[in-house]
C-alpha positions as CSV (number, residue, x, y, z in Angstrom):
1,M,20.9,32.4,-24.7
2,K,17.2,33.0,-25.3
3,R,17.0,30.0,-27.6
4,L,18.9,27.9,-25.0
5,S,16.4,29.0,-22.3
6,T,13.5,28.2,-24.5
7,L,14.9,24.8,-25.3
8,L,15.5,24.0,-21.6
9,I,11.9,25.0,-20.8
10,I,10.6,22.7,-23.5
11,I,12.8,19.8,-22.3
12,G,11.5,20.5,-18.7
13,L,7.9,20.4,-19.9
14,I,8.5,17.2,-21.8
15,I,10.1,15.5,-18.7
16,F,7.2,16.7,-16.6
17,A,4.6,15.5,-19.0
18,I,6.1,12.0,-19.6
19,P,4.8,10.4,-16.3
20,I,1.4,12.1,-16.7
21,V,0.9,10.9,-20.2
22,G,2.2,7.5,-19.1
23,R,-0.4,7.3,-16.3
24,V,-3.2,8.3,-18.6
25,Y,-2.1,5.7,-21.2
26,T,-1.8,3.0,-18.6
27,S,-5.2,3.8,-17.1
28,H,-6.8,3.9,-20.5
29,E,-5.3,0.6,-21.5
30,Q,-6.3,-1.1,-18.2
31,N,-9.9,0.1,-18.6
32,R,-9.9,-1.2,-22.2
33,M,-8.5,-4.6,-21.2
34,Y,-11.1,-4.8,-18.3
35,E,-14.0,-4.0,-20.6
36,E,-12.8,-6.8,-23.0
37,Y,-12.6,-9.2,-20.0
38,L,-16.1,-8.3,-18.9
39,E,-17.5,-8.9,-22.4
40,Q,-15.7,-12.3,-22.6
41,L,-16.9,-13.3,-19.2
42,E,-20.5,-12.5,-20.1
43,T,-20.2,-14.4,-23.3
44,Q,-18.8,-17.4,-21.5
45,A,-21.6,-17.3,-19.0
46,D,-24.2,-17.1,-21.7
47,M,-22.6,-20.1,-23.6
48,A,-22.5,-22.1,-20.4
49,G,-26.1,-21.2,-19.5
50,V,-25.2,-20.7,-15.9
51,D,-24.6,-18.0,-13.3
52,L,-20.9,-18.2,-12.7
53,N,-21.2,-16.3,-9.4
54,A,-23.6,-19.0,-8.1
55,E,-21.0,-21.6,-8.8
56,I,-18.4,-20.2,-6.5
57,M,-18.1,-22.5,-3.5
58,D,-16.2,-22.1,-0.3
59,G,-13.2,-23.9,-1.8
60,G,-13.4,-22.5,-5.3
61,F,-15.6,-23.6,-8.2
62,S,-18.0,-26.5,-8.9
63,D,-16.2,-29.3,-10.8
64,E,-19.4,-29.8,-12.9
65,I,-18.9,-26.4,-14.4
66,V,-15.2,-25.7,-14.6
67,G,-13.3,-28.9,-13.9
68,T,-10.0,-28.0,-12.4
69,D,-9.5,-24.7,-14.2
70,P,-11.6,-21.6,-13.1
71,P,-13.2,-20.0,-16.2
72,A,-12.0,-16.5,-15.3
73,L,-8.4,-17.6,-15.7
74,K,-8.9,-18.1,-19.4
75,Q,-9.9,-14.6,-20.1
76,N,-8.2,-11.8,-22.0
77,K,-4.5,-11.4,-21.0
78,S,-5.0,-13.4,-17.8
79,I,-7.3,-10.7,-16.3
80,I,-9.5,-12.2,-13.5
81,G,-10.9,-9.0,-11.9
82,R,-9.9,-5.8,-10.2
83,I,-8.5,-4.8,-6.8
84,S,-9.4,-1.5,-5.2
85,I,-8.0,0.1,-2.0
86,P,-9.9,3.3,-1.4
87,A,-7.7,4.6,1.5
88,I,-4.7,4.9,-0.9
89,E,-6.6,5.7,-4.1
90,S,-5.4,2.4,-5.7
91,D,-7.7,0.8,-8.3
92,Q,-6.1,-1.6,-10.7
93,L,-6.5,-4.8,-12.7
94,L,-6.1,-8.2,-11.0
95,L,-4.3,-10.7,-13.2
96,E,-3.6,-14.4,-12.7
97,G,0.1,-14.9,-12.1
98,S,2.9,-12.7,-10.6
99,S,5.4,-12.5,-13.4
100,G,6.7,-9.3,-14.8
101,Y,4.0,-9.2,-17.4
102,Q,1.1,-9.4,-14.9
103,L,2.7,-6.8,-12.5
104,R,3.2,-4.4,-15.4
105,W,-0.5,-4.1,-15.9
106,G,-1.7,-4.4,-12.4
107,A,-1.6,-6.7,-9.3
108,G,-1.0,-10.4,-9.7
109,H,-2.9,-13.3,-8.0
110,I,-0.3,-15.7,-6.7
111,P,-0.9,-19.2,-8.2
112,E,-1.8,-21.9,-5.8
113,T,-3.3,-19.5,-3.2
114,A,-7.0,-19.2,-2.6
115,L,-9.2,-17.4,-5.1
116,P,-10.9,-14.2,-4.1
117,G,-13.9,-14.7,-1.8
118,A,-12.9,-18.4,-1.0
119,I,-11.9,-19.9,2.2
120,G,-8.1,-19.8,2.5
121,N,-5.5,-17.1,1.9
122,C,-5.7,-15.1,-1.4
123,G,-2.2,-13.9,-2.2
124,I,-1.8,-10.8,-4.3
125,A,1.5,-9.2,-5.3
126,G,2.2,-5.8,-6.7
127,H,5.0,-3.4,-7.6
128,R,6.0,-0.7,-5.1
129,N,8.5,1.4,-7.1
130,Y,6.9,2.4,-10.4
131,T,7.1,4.7,-13.4
132,F,3.5,4.9,-14.5
133,G,0.4,4.2,-12.4
134,S,0.1,3.8,-8.6
135,Y,0.2,0.0,-8.1
136,F,1.1,-0.7,-4.5
137,S,3.4,2.3,-4.0
138,R,1.3,3.7,-1.1
139,L,0.7,0.3,0.6
140,D,2.6,1.4,3.7
141,E,0.0,4.0,4.4
142,L,-2.7,1.5,5.2
143,I,-3.9,1.0,8.7
144,V,-5.9,-1.7,10.5
145,G,-9.5,-1.3,9.5
146,D,-9.0,-0.1,6.0
147,A,-10.9,-1.9,3.2
148,I,-9.5,-3.9,0.3
149,I,-12.1,-4.6,-2.4
150,V,-11.6,-7.4,-4.8
151,T,-14.0,-7.8,-7.8
152,Y,-14.0,-11.3,-9.1
153,L,-16.5,-12.9,-11.5
154,G,-18.8,-9.9,-11.1
155,T,-18.9,-10.0,-7.3
156,D,-17.2,-7.6,-4.9
157,Y,-15.4,-9.2,-1.9
158,T,-14.5,-6.7,0.8
159,Y,-11.6,-7.6,3.1
160,T,-10.7,-5.5,6.2
161,V,-7.0,-5.0,7.0
162,N,-6.2,-6.7,10.4
163,E,-2.4,-6.9,10.3
164,I,0.6,-5.2,8.7
165,L,4.2,-6.4,9.0
166,V,7.6,-6.5,7.3
167,V,9.4,-9.8,6.5
168,L,12.3,-11.2,4.6
169,P,11.7,-12.3,1.0
170,D,11.9,-16.0,1.9
171,E,9.3,-15.8,4.6
172,T,6.6,-17.9,2.9
173,S,4.5,-18.5,6.0
174,V,2.7,-15.3,5.3
175,L,0.9,-17.2,2.5
176,S,-0.1,-20.2,4.7
177,Q,-3.6,-21.4,3.9
178,P,-6.1,-21.4,6.8
179,N,-9.1,-23.7,6.6
180,N,-11.6,-21.7,8.6
181,E,-11.4,-18.1,7.3
182,K,-11.3,-16.0,4.2
183,R,-8.0,-14.1,4.2
184,I,-6.1,-11.9,1.8
185,T,-2.4,-11.1,1.8
186,L,-1.0,-8.2,-0.2
187,I,2.8,-8.3,-0.9
188,T,5.1,-5.7,-2.2
189,C,8.8,-4.7,-1.8
190,T,10.0,-2.5,1.0
191,P,11.6,0.0,1.5
192,K,10.5,1.8,-1.6
193,G,13.1,1.4,-4.4
194,S,14.6,-1.7,-2.7
195,N,13.8,-5.4,-2.6
196,T,15.5,-6.4,0.6
197,H,12.3,-7.0,2.5
198,R,8.6,-7.5,1.8
199,L,5.7,-5.4,3.1
200,I,2.8,-7.7,4.1
201,V,-0.8,-6.5,4.5
202,H,-3.2,-9.2,5.8
203,G,-7.0,-8.8,5.7
204,L,-10.1,-10.8,6.4
205,I,-13.5,-10.8,4.7
206,A,-15.5,-8.0,6.4
207,E,-18.1,-10.1,8.1
208,A,-15.3,-12.2,9.7
209,F,-13.2,-9.3,10.9
210,I,-13.0,-8.5,14.6
211,D,-11.3,-5.3,15.5
212,P,-8.7,-6.2,18.2
213,L,-9.2,-2.8,19.9
214,S,-12.8,-3.7,20.6
215,L,-11.9,-6.8,22.6
């Protein structure tokens, strides 16, 4: 009986430790990947002899520097930056694409939506239910006025949440592209553990945000 009790305690400790070890490993691996990305980005900038940040235009990048393919998209494992949401203690990699691979390691920039900091609608998807890491699990805790910080090509772009809603999966209008504002749209499944609906969080670049309560 004593051996059985000891065995059960050990099994319990292992089960308890698995998610903790997993989160530590995931965080370590994300940081390592991001450091490699920064090194490659710096090397690419040195080789080009230009300041990549200075080449970001309202609609994207200068064709003289990057043609039709933004340089950050060619970096290690499709990493293009980071996304941080302080209110829910979320800080993760931002990768180009929204397939299973990208969403395993962080949030995914949805192809054919605006790039971070550019005029248009920057779509970013992330997992809600998870085993390791936080991802977008607490996205439903955000409120109007919270900050979303996207680091892209060495520059931080701060968006302010201005709308939160729930839609059906086929409601693509949430990714419509405006031509007069810099918007971000975060997308994840809801309710937690289900994919019947999508939780949508819209935000605007801070300087363009007007709190509706102040009107």
